[in-house]
C-alpha positions as CSV (number, residue, x, y, z in Angstrom):
1,M,82.5,55.8,238.4
2,S,79.2,54.1,238.2
3,S,78.6,50.5,239.2
4,Q,77.6,49.6,235.6
5,R,81.0,50.9,234.3
6,W,82.8,48.9,237.0
7,A,80.9,45.8,236.0
8,F,81.7,46.5,232.3
9,L,85.4,46.9,233.1
10,L,85.4,43.7,235.2
11,I,83.9,41.7,232.4
12,L,86.3,43.2,229.9
13,G,89.2,42.4,232.1
14,V,88.1,38.8,232.5
15,L,87.7,38.4,228.8
16,L,91.1,39.9,228.2
17,L,92.7,37.6,230.7
18,V,91.1,34.5,229.2
19,S,92.2,35.7,225.7
20,V,95.8,36.2,226.9
21,Q,95.8,32.7,228.5
22,T,94.3,31.1,225.4
23,V,97.0,32.6,223.2
24,F,100.1,32.5,225.4
25,G,99.3,30.0,228.1
26,L,101.0,32.0,230.8
27,F,99.6,30.0,233.7
28,R,99.9,26.3,234.1
29,E,96.5,24.5,234.0
30,V,95.8,20.9,235.1
31,N,94.1,19.0,232.3
32,L,90.6,17.6,232.8
33,A,90.4,13.9,233.4
34,G,88.7,11.6,230.8
35,A,88.7,11.3,227.0
36,F,87.9,14.4,224.9
37,L,87.7,15.0,221.2
38,Q,90.6,17.2,219.9
39,Y,89.5,19.8,217.4
40,S,91.7,21.8,215.0
41,Y,91.1,24.7,212.7
42,E,90.3,24.1,209.1
43,T,92.6,25.7,206.5
44,L,91.1,29.0,205.5
45,G,90.2,29.3,201.9
46,P,87.3,30.1,199.6
47,K,85.9,26.5,199.7
48,T,86.1,26.1,203.5
49,W,84.8,29.7,204.0
50,F,81.7,29.5,201.8
51,S,80.8,26.0,202.8
52,G,80.9,27.0,206.4
53,E,83.5,24.4,207.4
54,F,86.0,26.9,208.6
55,Q,83.5,28.7,210.8
56,Q,82.2,25.4,212.3
57,A,85.7,24.1,213.0
58,A,86.7,27.5,214.5
59,D,83.6,27.4,216.7
60,R,84.3,23.9,218.0
61,K,88.0,24.7,218.6
62,T,87.3,28.0,220.5
63,T,84.5,26.6,222.7
64,S,86.5,23.5,223.6
65,D,90.0,24.9,224.1
66,F,90.3,28.3,225.7
67,G,92.2,29.8,228.6
68,F,91.1,28.7,232.1
69,R,88.5,26.3,230.7
70,S,89.6,23.4,233.0
71,Y,89.3,25.7,236.0
72,M,85.8,26.9,234.9
73,V,84.6,23.3,234.3
74,R,85.9,22.2,237.7
75,S,84.3,25.2,239.4
76,F,80.9,24.4,237.7
77,N,81.2,20.7,238.6
78,Q,82.2,21.5,242.2
79,V,79.0,23.5,242.7
80,N,76.9,20.8,241.2
81,Y,78.6,18.1,243.4
82,S,78.6,20.1,246.6
83,V,75.2,21.7,246.4
84,F,73.1,19.3,244.3
85,G,75.0,16.0,244.6
86,T,75.3,15.8,240.8
87,I,78.4,14.0,239.3
88,N,79.7,12.6,236.1
89,P,77.1,10.0,234.8
90,Q,79.8,7.4,234.4
91,V,80.4,7.5,238.1
92,R,78.1,6.5,241.0
93,E,78.5,7.3,244.6
94,G,77.7,4.6,247.2
95,R,77.8,4.4,251.0
96,E,80.5,6.2,252.9
97,G,81.5,8.1,249.7
98,M,82.7,5.0,247.9
99,L,82.8,5.6,244.1
100,F,81.8,3.0,241.5
101,E,81.9,2.9,237.7
102,A,78.4,2.6,236.2
103,A,79.2,0.1,233.5
104,Y,80.2,-2.5,236.0
105,E,76.7,-2.5,237.6
106,R,75.1,-3.4,234.2
107,A,77.4,-6.4,233.9
108,V,76.5,-7.7,237.4
109,C,72.8,-7.3,236.7
110,G,73.1,-9.1,233.4
111,N,71.8,-6.1,231.4
112,D,74.5,-6.6,228.8
113,R,73.9,-10.3,228.5
114,L,75.3,-12.1,225.4
115,S,73.9,-15.2,224.0
116,D,75.4,-18.5,225.1
117,E,76.1,-19.3,221.5
118,W,78.3,-16.2,221.2
119,L,80.2,-17.0,224.3
120,E,80.6,-20.6,223.2
121,T,82.2,-19.4,219.9
122,K,84.5,-17.1,221.8
123,T,85.6,-19.8,224.3
124,D,86.1,-22.2,221.4
125,S,88.5,-19.7,219.9
126,L,90.3,-19.5,223.3
127,A,90.5,-23.3,223.5
128,R,91.7,-23.5,219.9
129,L,94.5,-20.9,220.5
130,D,95.5,-22.7,223.7
131,S,95.7,-26.0,221.8
132,L,97.9,-24.4,219.1
133,L,100.2,-22.9,221.7
134,Q,100.5,-26.1,223.8
135,A,101.5,-28.0,220.7
136,R,104.5,-25.6,220.6
137,G,105.3,-25.8,224.3
138,K,103.5,-22.5,225.1
139,K,100.4,-21.8,227.1
140,L,97.4,-19.5,227.2
141,Y,96.0,-17.9,230.4
142,V,92.8,-15.9,230.7
143,L,92.9,-13.4,233.6
144,I,89.5,-12.0,234.7
145,A,89.8,-8.7,236.5
146,P,87.8,-8.1,239.7
147,N,84.6,-6.1,239.9
148,K,84.2,-3.5,242.6
149,W,80.4,-3.8,242.5
150,R,80.6,-7.5,243.5
151,Y,83.4,-7.0,246.1
152,H,81.8,-4.0,247.8
153,S,78.1,-5.0,247.1
154,D,77.1,-3.7,250.5
155,R,78.3,-0.2,249.7
156,A,77.2,-0.1,246.1
157,P,74.3,2.2,245.0
158,W,72.3,-0.5,243.2
159,S,69.7,0.6,240.6
160,C,69.1,-3.0,239.4
161,K,69.1,-6.5,240.9
162,P,72.2,-8.6,240.6
163,S,71.6,-11.6,238.4
164,A,72.9,-15.2,238.8
165,S,73.1,-15.5,235.0
166,T,75.7,-13.0,233.6
167,N,78.3,-13.0,230.9
168,Y,80.9,-13.6,233.6
169,T,79.2,-16.7,235.1
170,S,78.7,-18.2,231.6
171,L,82.2,-17.4,230.4
172,L,83.8,-18.9,233.5
173,R,81.7,-22.1,233.2
174,Q,82.7,-22.5,229.6
175,L,86.4,-21.8,230.2
176,H,86.5,-24.4,232.9
177,S,84.7,-26.9,230.7
178,R,87.3,-26.4,228.0
179,E,90.1,-26.6,230.5
180,V,91.5,-23.1,229.6
181,A,93.8,-21.9,232.3
182,T,91.9,-19.1,234.1
183,I,92.9,-16.7,236.9
184,D,89.6,-15.4,238.2
185,C,90.3,-12.3,240.3
186,I,86.6,-11.9,241.2
187,E,86.8,-15.2,243.0
188,L,90.3,-14.5,244.3
189,F,89.3,-11.1,245.8
190,E,86.3,-12.7,247.5
191,T,88.6,-15.3,249.0
192,W,91.1,-12.7,250.2
193,K,88.4,-10.3,251.5
194,A,88.2,-11.5,255.1
195,T,92.0,-11.5,255.7
196,T,93.5,-8.8,253.5
197,P,95.4,-6.2,255.7
198,H,95.0,-3.5,253.1
199,P,92.3,-2.5,250.6
200,L,92.1,-4.5,247.3
201,H,89.9,-1.7,245.8
202,A,90.5,1.9,246.6
203,P,87.4,3.9,247.6
204,S,88.0,6.5,244.8
205,G,89.2,4.0,242.1
206,T,87.5,1.6,239.7
207,H,90.4,-0.9,239.2
208,W,92.1,-3.1,241.6
209,S,94.1,-1.0,244.0
210,I,97.9,-0.8,243.5
211,Y,98.2,-3.2,246.5
212,G,95.6,-5.4,244.9
213,A,97.6,-5.5,241.6
214,W,100.6,-6.7,243.6
215,R,98.6,-9.5,245.1
216,V,97.4,-10.5,241.6
217,A,100.9,-10.4,240.1
218,D,102.2,-12.6,242.9
219,R,99.5,-15.1,242.4
220,L,100.1,-15.1,238.6
221,N,103.8,-15.6,239.1
222,D,103.2,-18.6,241.4
223,R,100.7,-20.1,238.9
224,L,103.2,-20.0,236.1
225,K,105.9,-21.5,238.3
226,Q,103.6,-24.4,239.1
227,D,103.0,-24.9,235.4
228,G,106.8,-25.2,234.8
229,F,107.7,-21.8,233.6
230,S,111.0,-20.1,234.7
231,M,109.7,-17.2,236.7
232,P,111.6,-14.9,239.1
233,V,111.3,-14.7,242.8
234,L,109.1,-11.7,243.6
235,Q,110.3,-9.9,246.7
236,L,108.1,-7.4,248.6
237,D,110.8,-5.0,249.9
238,S,108.4,-2.7,251.7
239,L,104.9,-1.4,252.0
240,E,104.4,2.3,252.0
241,L,101.4,3.1,254.1
242,V,99.9,6.5,253.3
243,D,96.5,8.2,253.6
244,E,96.4,9.5,250.0
245,S,95.3,8.0,246.7
246,R,97.8,7.7,243.8
247,N,97.5,6.8,240.1
248,T,94.5,4.6,239.4
249,D,93.5,4.5,243.0
250,K,91.7,7.7,242.4
251,D,90.7,7.5,238.7
252,L,87.0,7.7,239.4
253,F,87.4,10.8,241.6
254,D,89.5,12.3,238.9
255,L,86.6,11.8,236.5
256,L,84.5,14.1,238.6
257,N,86.7,17.0,237.5
258,V,86.0,19.0,240.7
259,L,88.2,21.5,242.6
260,Q,88.6,19.5,245.8
261,K,91.1,16.7,246.1
262,A,90.3,13.0,246.5
263,P,89.3,12.1,250.1
264,R,92.2,10.9,252.2
265,T,92.0,7.2,253.0
266,P,94.6,4.6,254.2
267,L,96.2,2.7,251.3
268,A,99.3,0.6,250.9
269,Y,101.8,1.0,248.1
270,P,104.2,-2.0,247.6
271,H,107.9,-1.7,246.6
272,V,108.8,-4.9,244.8
273,S,112.0,-6.3,243.4
274,T,113.3,-9.7,242.0
275,L,116.3,-11.8,242.9
276,E,117.0,-12.7,239.3
277,D,115.9,-11.9,235.7
278,S,112.9,-13.6,234.3
279,Q,113.4,-16.1,231.5
280,T,109.8,-16.3,230.4
281,K,108.6,-14.2,227.5
282,S,105.0,-13.2,227.3
283,V,102.4,-11.4,225.2
284,V,99.8,-9.7,227.4
285,I,96.6,-8.5,225.7
286,G,94.6,-6.3,228.0
287,D,93.2,-3.0,229.2
288,S,93.8,-0.3,231.8
289,Y,94.0,-2.8,234.7
290,Y,97.4,-3.8,233.5
291,W,98.9,-0.2,233.8
292,T,99.2,-0.8,237.5
293,F,101.9,-3.4,236.6
294,F,103.9,-0.6,235.1
295,Y,103.4,1.7,238.2
296,L,104.9,-1.1,240.2
297,D,107.6,-1.9,237.7
298,L,106.3,-5.4,237.6
299,H,106.1,-5.8,233.8
300,D,109.8,-5.7,233.4
301,Q,110.4,-7.9,236.5
302,L,107.9,-10.6,235.6
303,W,108.8,-11.1,232.0
304,A,111.9,-11.5,229.9
305,E,113.1,-8.5,227.8
306,D,111.0,-7.4,224.9
307,S,107.7,-8.9,226.2
308,P,105.0,-6.6,224.8
309,F,101.8,-5.4,226.4
310,L,99.1,-4.9,223.7
311,Y,96.7,-2.3,225.0
312,Y,93.3,-3.3,223.5
313,D,95.5,-5.0,220.8
314,Q,96.0,-1.5,219.4
315,Y,99.3,-0.3,221.0
316,R,102.5,-1.8,222.1
317,A,103.6,-0.7,225.5
318,P,107.4,-1.3,226.0
319,G,108.9,-1.3,229.4
320,S,108.3,2.5,229.7
321,G,104.6,2.0,229.3
322,E,104.7,4.4,226.3
323,R,102.0,3.8,223.7
324,V,103.4,3.1,220.3
325,E,101.7,2.0,217.1
326,I,102.3,-1.7,216.2
327,E,104.2,-2.3,213.0
328,P,103.1,-4.9,210.5
329,G,104.3,-8.4,211.4
330,Q,105.2,-7.5,215.0
331,R,102.2,-9.4,216.5
332,E,103.2,-12.5,214.6
333,Q,106.9,-12.2,215.7
334,W,106.0,-11.7,219.3
335,L,103.7,-14.7,219.2
336,K,106.5,-16.9,217.8
337,E,108.9,-15.8,220.5
338,A,106.4,-15.9,223.5
339,D,106.3,-18.6,226.1
340,V,102.9,-17.6,227.4
341,V,100.0,-15.5,226.1
342,I,97.8,-13.8,228.7
343,V,94.4,-12.4,227.7
344,M,93.0,-10.1,230.3
345,V,89.3,-9.0,230.4
346,N,87.1,-7.1,232.8
347,E,83.4,-7.9,233.3
348,P,81.9,-5.1,231.1
349,A,84.5,-5.8,228.4
350,I,83.6,-9.5,227.9
351,P,81.8,-8.6,224.6
352,R,85.2,-7.5,223.3
353,L,87.1,-10.4,224.8
354,G,90.5,-10.6,223.1
355,Y,90.1,-7.2,221.5
356,G,90.5,-8.8,218.0
357,F,93.8,-10.6,218.9
358,L,92.4,-14.2,219.0
359,E,91.4,-14.6,215.4
360,G,94.6,-13.3,213.9
361,A,96.7,-15.4,216.3
362,I,94.8,-18.6,215.5
363,Q,95.1,-18.0,211.7
364,F,98.9,-17.3,212.0
365,L,99.6,-20.4,214.1
366,E,97.5,-22.7,212.0
367,Q,99.8,-21.7,209.0
368,Q,103.0,-22.3,210.9
369,P,104.7,-25.7,211.2
370,I,105.1,-27.2,214.6
């Protein structure tokens, strides 16, 4: 048999295997990391056929969802990464292989700078919400997440010059001037940096490390106790010391979508419990930083039952962390029952501070009798 015929049969066999995997999914595939558009087929009919809608939808579906696609993408990315040093444009590689998320660099360099007037308006809203809450015996806290570019500035692959005037510095100044309770993890991490026994940022992750999340939760718990809220005693039962990255400690490496596994690095994973149930109800509005509280089972231990986490103010995450659509009137009911409201924000997300929650909360409370 000629080499051309062998090549033809090989190609035919590969196409047949891909087709079988596409239809039947005989082999388990690991999904690619990141957000992807989900396509579906249009209903076949004269209108969709002659307009071309069916053909276009079918093309999008078959090119984005076929057998072994994730393996092929990872193989392609692995060659680009290993041979040419090319990676996902959302990720930057610094010294000693440390990974950084590109969006956070722009924030440190002031390239996403908002006007002082905009920030004043937003902090006025926070101060107004805090005033309405305090009149009802409640309290607002703003929690600013850390920024790995600032913490590991010596390892970061800078393409711009850090600025002294950023959204973060302006926001922090205005929060202090309005006496809004603020837990600044950028400053906290810098304070802990010289003495921390374990990484507060994992080399392959963009968020605080799981260990760093525990340190933040412990500080938050202490702050609320100082302010008179009935908080539990958080007990660190043990620290599991391993040389592998788990959960969000490797989220940036996962975004590379390559074949190799994340580099092994020493990390600490806390096991935490409480001595009694919490009596403080909360509403937490935040982003992916807070998911680490669910990994550590801290959400249910810090807060009283039925305390919601509003993910970008779009989903309610009950104790399981499951994302569920919020029903009409639920935000208002949670606000009435809450003892504290916590608004989390990371530096690149300052332009979306509150994620739409503040305005609705202020309007609701202004209409309610004290």
